N, C-alpha and C positions, 0 to 999 in steps of 0.2 A: 680271411678268405684270400683269395687275395682279397677277396674280399666278397659283404651284402654289397660283392664286386660287381662289380658289375660293377648297375644302378639298381646284382649280387653278388669269381670263381676263384677262382684258382683257390682262394682261402675262402671263399665263397663270395658274395655279392657283387664277381666282376663284372658282370654285365646284368645282375638279377637287379640289384638293385638296379641295372640301366635299362635294358629292354624286357622286364617283366610286364610286358601289354597284354592287356586282355584279361577278362575274366574267365573263369572256369566254363567253358561253353559245352551244351548238350548238341548232340550231332544229329543232324538230320538222319532219320532212319530209311533203309533200303537202300538199293543200288541206286546210284546217280543216274541220271538220263542223260547226261552231256559232261564232255570233257571240261568245259569252261566253269560249270558248275563246281564238279570237284576241285578243279584248282582254287575257285573263290573260297570255297570252305575250308579246303585244306590249309591257305594261307593264313587265314585266322586261328586254325588252329596250331599250325607251325609256330606262330608268334607266341602263342600262349604256353607251348608245351615243349618246343625244341631251341628257341632262338637264345634262351639263356645261356647255352653252352655251345651251340653250334655257331649262335650268332643271326642277326637279322640277315646279314648276305650270304649266310651259308659258308663263310671261309673258316668257320671254326678258330681255335686258338693253338698255334704252334706249339706242338709236343705234349699237349694236354687232350685238346677235343677234335679231333680230325675233320678235314673239310667235306662238306656237302657238294660244294660247288665245283664242276666239272671231276667228280670224283671216281676212280678208277675201281673203287669199291662196289660201284653201284651197278657197274657193267655186264651186259649177258644176263642171261635166266639165273646163273648163280647169284649176281648180284642183286635181281628182284627179289630171290628167295631170302639171301642175307640180310636185306633190308628188312623185309616183313619180320624174320626172327629176331632181328636186334630190338626192333620196336615193341613187340610181345612180349619178348622172353627176357629183354636185358641182354648187355654184351659184356664179357670181362675176360681180360688177358691182352696179349700182344698182338696186334694187327697192324698192317702194313698199308698206307694209303697214300696214292701218289709218290711213292717212292719215300714215304718217311714213317717212323716206328711210333707207334702209340700203345700205352699200356695203361690203360684206365677203367673205369667202371661206369657203366651206363644202364641206370635202372630202367626197368620196363616202363613204359609210356602208358598209362592209365587212360585208353581210349578204348571204344570198342570197334567192333571190326569194321562198321562203315568208316568211322572217325580215322582207323589207321589207313585205310583205303583212300580217302580223301587226301590226308596228311602227305602220304608216300606220292601221289599223284602230282600233288603241287611240287613236291622235291624233284621229281622225275623229269618234270616240264619247266625247269627253272636253271639257270647258271651253266649251260652248256652240257646237262644231263641228258640222258639217251630219250627220253619221251615216255609216251604210253600211259596207258590208265591201269589202275587196280580195282579189284572188286571186293566186295564184303567177302564173297565165299572164298577167293583166293586166301584172304587173309586169314580166314576161320580155319582152312586146311594146315595152314603152316602153324597156328596157333595150337593145333591138337597136338602137335609134336613138342610144344616150349615147355619150360616148367610150370605156366599156368594153362592147363589145356583147356579152359574157357575165358571168356572176360570175366564171367561171375567170379572165378579162382583167383584173378588179379585182384578184383575188388577187395573180396574177403582178406587176401592178405595184406591189404592196406587199411583194416578198419583201426578207429580208433585206439590208441594205447589207453592202459586205465590211467586216471590220475596220477600225477608224481605225489610223493610223501609231502606233506605241509611241513614248511620250514617250523622251526622251534617259536611257537606262541602264536601261530596263525591257523586257519582254515584255507583250505582250498575247493572249490568247485567248479564245474563248468558251468559257463553262462550261456554260450550259443554255438551251435555248430553251422559252420558256414557254408554255403554252396557255389562259392566263387574265390578266387583268391585274392585276397585283401593284404594291402601293403602297408597301410596306416590305420592308427586308431587316434581320435583326437577327442577332445570337449573342454567344457568350461571346469571341470574338476570338482562339481557340485553333485556328483550322484546321480543326476537324473537321466542325462542324454549322453551319447557319445556318438561320432561320425566316422565312418569307415572308408577309405579311399582305395578303390582298385587299380590295378596295375594300369586299365585303360583309361584313367580319370573320373569314372563314375562315383559319387559319393552316396552311402547308404546313411540312415538313421538308425541307432539303435537305441531302445528305449531300456535302460538298465532295470528298471524295476519289473517289467513285464517279458523282458528279453526278447522283444519283438524288433525285426529289421524291417524297414521301409525303404522305397527308394526316395532320395532326396532331389537328386538330379543325374541326369545321364551324361556320359562325355559329350554326345553329339549335342547336348543343351547349349554348350559355350566352348568346345573347341573347335578349330577349323576343321573342313573336309570330314565331319562328323567323328573326328579326332585319330583318322586313319593315319599311320606311323609315328603316332605320339605315345611317349609312357609317363606315367605319373610316380613321383617318388616323394612328394613332400605334402603335409597337412598340419595345418595348426590353427587353434579358434584362441582369438585373443580375448583380452578381459572386454572389449566393446562388441562382441558377437562378431566380428568380421572374421570370414575364414579364409584362409590363405592356403591357396595350391601351387605346387611346382611341377612343372611337365618338362619333360626334353623331347624334342622335334628332332629326326635326321632329316636334313635337306638338300636335297640335289637338285641343282637349278643349272640346265645348261652344262657347260664344259669347266666351268669355275669349280672353286673348293666346295667339297661337301661338308656342310657346318652343321653343330649342334646348336639349335636355337632354344634356348631356356626362355621359360615365362614364368612368372609369378602372376598368378590370378587371386582376384580378391572379391570374394562377395560381401558386399557392404549391407545390403538391404537385409530384413529378416521378413518371415510372412508372420501371421496372426497368433501361430503358435511358437513364434520366437527363433525359427529354423534359417538359417542363411538361404538367401536365394540370388540368384542371377549371378555368377561369378564374371568378371571382367578382367582382361588383360591388364595389369598393373605396372609389368616392368616386363622388357625382354633384353636379351644380348647373346650374340652370337661369336663362336670360335670354330676353328677347323674339327672337325670329327676327330675322334681318338685313331690313335695307331692300332691297326688290328682290331682287336675285341676291347680294346680300354677306354671305352667312351663311359666312364664312370657318371657323368653329368651331374647336375645339381640336385640335391635331395633334401635334406632336413632343412626345414625353415621355423622359426620360431621368434616372438618378440620378448626381449630380455629384461630383467629389472632396470634397465638404463633407457627403457621405452624404445629402442632401436629393435629394428628386424634384422636378424641373422640369417645366413644361408650359407649352406655348405656346397662347395663347388669343388666336386672331385678330380681327379687326375684323367688325364687323356691319353697317358701312357703307363706301362707297367713299372718301368724303371728309369724314365728319362730319354728312353730312346728317341731318336730322331724320324726314323721312317723312312721309305722310300718311294711312296706314291705321293706325287706333287698334288693330287686332288684331296688328300687328307692333310696336308701341311707337314712340312719336314722341319719343323722348330721345334720337337719336345715338348714341353710345357709353354704355357702363355700365361700373360698376367692375370686372367680370370679363372686359371684352373689350379688344382691341387692349392686351393685356399679358403678361408673363412672370410665372407663377405659382409658387411652391414648398411643397412639404409636408414634414412629417417621416414617412417611411415606417413608421417604427417606434412612432408615437406612436397612440394611439387618437383622439385629437384630430385630426380631418382637415381643418381649416380652413384654406383657402388663404391664403398671404402673398404680395401682391405684391411683386416684385421689381425691376419695370420696368413703367412705362407709355409710351403713345405708340408701340408695336410693331405695324405695321398688321396684318402678317400673316406670321408667322415660320415656316416650313416647317420650319426646323431651327436648330439651335444645337450648338455645340460649345466644349471648352476647349482652349486650348494646353499646352505643356508645363509654363507655369508656373502654371496655374490660372485664367488670364484667360479670362472666359466672352465669347464672341461669338455673335451671331445673324444669321441674313440674312433680309430681308425684302421683300416683293412692296409697289411702288409704285399709285399709284393711276391712275385712267384718265388724268389731268390731264400725264401723261409726264413725271413727275417720274423720276429713277432709282431705281432699286432701291438699297436699304441693306445694308450690313454693319454691326453695331452693337456696340460695346462695352458690355456690361453688367455694371456695379458694383452687386452686390445691397447693399441700405442697411446700414448699421451699426444697433445695439439703438438705439430712438427716433428714427431718421432716417427720413424720408420717402422712398419709392423715387424714382429719377430719372426725368423726362420726355424721351423720345427725340423728339419733336416731332408725331407724327400727330395728329389731323388738320389741325395748325394750321401744321407748319414742316416743308420739305421741303429736301434738300440744302443749300446756302449762301444760300438764298433770303433776301432782307431781310425785317424782321419785318412788313413794311406790305405782302409780297405774298401774294396768298390763292389758293391752287389754284384756288378757285370763289366765285361770289357767296355761296353758303350756308358757306363757311368760318366755323366758329363761332369767336368772341371768344378770345383766349388766354386761361389762367387767369391771375388776377393773381398777381405774386409768384414765378411759376416760369419759370425759365431752361431751355432746350432743351438737350441733348446732342446735338451734330453727328454724324453719322456717319463711317466711315471712309473718307477721302478716297482714292480709286482714281489713283494714279500712274503706272498704265500697264505696259507699254504696250499691253495687251489688256484686254478686258472692258467697253470704253466706245463710246459713239457717236463717228463719225468728227468729228474738231475741238472735241472737248467733253470737259472734264474733268469726270468724272462721282462723284458721292457715292453710290453705288459702282459699281453696274453699270448697263448700258443699259437703258433704260425698256423694260417689258414682257418683259424676257428671262428673268423667272422663277427666281430663284435659289432651288434645293431643296436637297437633300442636302449635307452638309457632315462632313468629318473633318480631323483634325491628323494630319500625316506627321513622325514624329520623326526622329532621327538615323541611324536605319537605312536610310533611303532614300536615293538619290545625291544628290550636292551639289546639284544643280540644284531640289531639289523638298523636301528636308528643311527643317524647321522651319519649315513653311507649312500653311496650311489649302487642302485640296481643296474646292471648291464647285461643285456641278452646277448647272447651267441648262437647267430644262426648255424653255426657249424660248416664244416669243410665239405669242398663238392671237388675234391681231388682226393686220391688214397694219401690216409695220414701216416705217421712215422710208424712203422712195423707195423702196419694194417689196424692202427689206433686212432679212432675217429676223435675230433676236437670241436668242442662246442656243445651243441643242443643242449643249452643250461642257461640259466640266469645266474650272474656272480652277484654277491656283496662285494662292492671295492670301497674300502675307507681310506682317503688319501689324507696324509698330513705331510706337513712342511718338515725338511730337515734343520740341521744348523744353518744350511746354505738357503738363503728365503726363496731362491730360485730352483731348487730342486726338492722334487716331492716323492714320497714313495706311499705305498698302500698295502693293507693288509686285505687279503683277498680270500673269500670263503663261498662256497656253494650255496645258493639260496633255492635254487627250484631245478630238478632234474629228475629223468630226462625228460626233453620236451620235443615238439615236433617243428623244428627250426623257428624258435622265437624272433619274429622280425621286428616287433615294436612293443613298447611297453607305455601304459598310460595310468595316472593316478586320477582317481575321482572319487569324492565322497569319502576319503579315508581308506578305500581300497585299492589295490593294483589289480589292472587289468592287462593279461599277458596274452597278445597274438601271436597265435601259432600258425605259421604259413601252410604247412602241410603235416602230415601225420606221423610218417616214420620219424623215429627216434634216433637214428644212426645213418650213416653212409653206406658202411661196410655191407648191410645186408642187400643191397640193391634193389630195395622196394621202391614201387613209382610213386608219382605224385597225386594226390586229390585233395581238396581244400582242406583248411585245418579248422581250428575252431579258438573260442577266446576263454581263457579261463580268469577266475577272480581268486584273489588271495586277500584276505582279511585280518587284522590281528584278533585274536581270541584272548589276549590276557594281558597283563602288563609286560 
């Protein structure tokens, strides 16, 4: 992605993965009776459907996603019509906003006519925009001239795709279709139950036998202010049935720094059915909010074989830029960002230990059967390959190893910088190279990548042991969410699950991997979960490409199980 940048773009998850707030919400039918009501409903819809690209602040991302804040694109009668047309029919091709050129693809937003009216009323009444209200009738008239004449036409265009071809020696089936956007799936691995985390922090229970989803607890049950302004990005159930949840909260207080408040919540009690209850804040940390849209935030959390709790803390920049807004901080990265952190979950002292630096935005990490820890991370907008990194936690008294970001990417020479603003490498620090991809899959054509195609957005990952067919056992599976900007020569990257089998080279510090496609195409696979000898693939949405420009509706969960030796 740049990411399942976010906390999901630019190579995807640059801010999905950060501000994927909110479940897929049904909109109130009919015309709203008051402006305040429209703005309130529209804000909720904006966060769920628009903030991934245009950001929670409406500022967009320079060169990729145009700003909606104080946007000359929205001015006058032409601006009103253009705004509706872009939402209901999508937008492709060059445009100029506030004097800057943009040329990307915007899919149609899957909202009904009242929903489009509400979200545009919110946008037009924020950030110095011209104000006014939109009606469902106005939206319907403009939609009739779009590629999708009615909302029903748009929904039909976003139907579920057929099941992908089953990998050799396996069977694939659909477990459940989702009615809201889900960002994580976790469980005890015994094949009975799994838990689903929505972007706003609500948790659902999935009975894997009956395929029935029931509410476990809502975001308002444990998050401050009912969860307003908070996004959830991490979920883990440990061997003691404690459920861990990671949230990010943009805090604007007075005239000081705007900060990202990271909270690890822990649900330590269980109900009579054995389900976790009553999450409570277990750890909090703050650092200045990211530069522009690049607040990747904290995401994946898991207890490792050593009994320690690990947390991925993403970068607050694209490539180490310092920024110019004092309220966002002008220091580039901090000691707690672009890193992998570790805690003792049984200790009263909850200070994080940094176990790896220079990890831009790892949506996931996992251990192989020998206890080796690997992460998969999203690269910068500078078109560097996405990375798989071998993480060796430091021994006592040893400094954590540095994996390069924002100084070193792929196998670039020390003198090659990603950007003019790339900061100078710290003296005396040697960088750990990522895992080299030997192919045959997962790379751009004609290029040996370190490790995955740029902007393909590696997401969830798991390790397949010897119980799986020979073609897939003893390897990681890595889901790739897919690009959120136009790919090389119009080609998409990702939308699949790869089998990645790493091995050490003659240099014990260097790893390489054979990579094969396991499952494709998929509707933006965001997380993977193993339970009861089966693999569960969380599809975030339905389209299996980016270039078609289709909109977003909640996805489904697929089940893959071995069918033979």
